[in-house]
N, C-alpha and C positions, 0 to 999 in steps of 0.2 A: 733477394740478397740486398742488404743495406750498403750504403756508400762505404762504410768502414770495411765491410767484408770484401768489396770489390777492390778497394785500395790495398788492403792487405794481400790479396791474391796477386794483384799486379806487382806489388813491391817484392813479394816472395819470388815470383817468376823472374823478375829482372835481376835480383840478387843471385839466384841460382845460375842464370846465364852468365853473369859477370864472373862468378867464381870458377865456372868451367872453361872460360876463355883464357887462353895463354897469351902472354904479351906479344909473342911473335905473330899470332893470328890478328891481334888488334893492329899491329904495325902494318902487316900485309894488307889488311882491309883498308886502312887509311891511304896507303900508297896506291892501291887499285882504284879507290874512289877519286883520288887526285888525278890520276891518269885518265880515268873516264871523263871527268869534268873537263880536262884540258882537250881531249879529243873531241868532245861534244862542242866546245867553244870554237875550236879550229874548223870543224865541219860546218858550223853555222856561218862563220865568216866566209868560208869557201863557197857555200851555197848562195850567200848574198852576192858575192862577186860574180858567180856564174849567171844568176838571174839578171844582174845589172848589165852584164855583157850581152845577154840575149835581148833584153829590152832595148838597149842602145842600138843593136844590129837591126832590130825590127823598125825602129824609128828612122834609121838612115835609108831604108829600102823604099 
């Protein structure tokens, strides 16, 4: 398959998906993605804090 055929297939697939999505689904997906990113960031900070406390405890012993 040539490059134009692949690009046409990919473009058609993307347009079909976009037409079938409702705006409520897109909004819900964006909100869930933002919540997931926020939770991931907070957990990363919490784990850094825990590791820092454990290492500080080990050094003082």
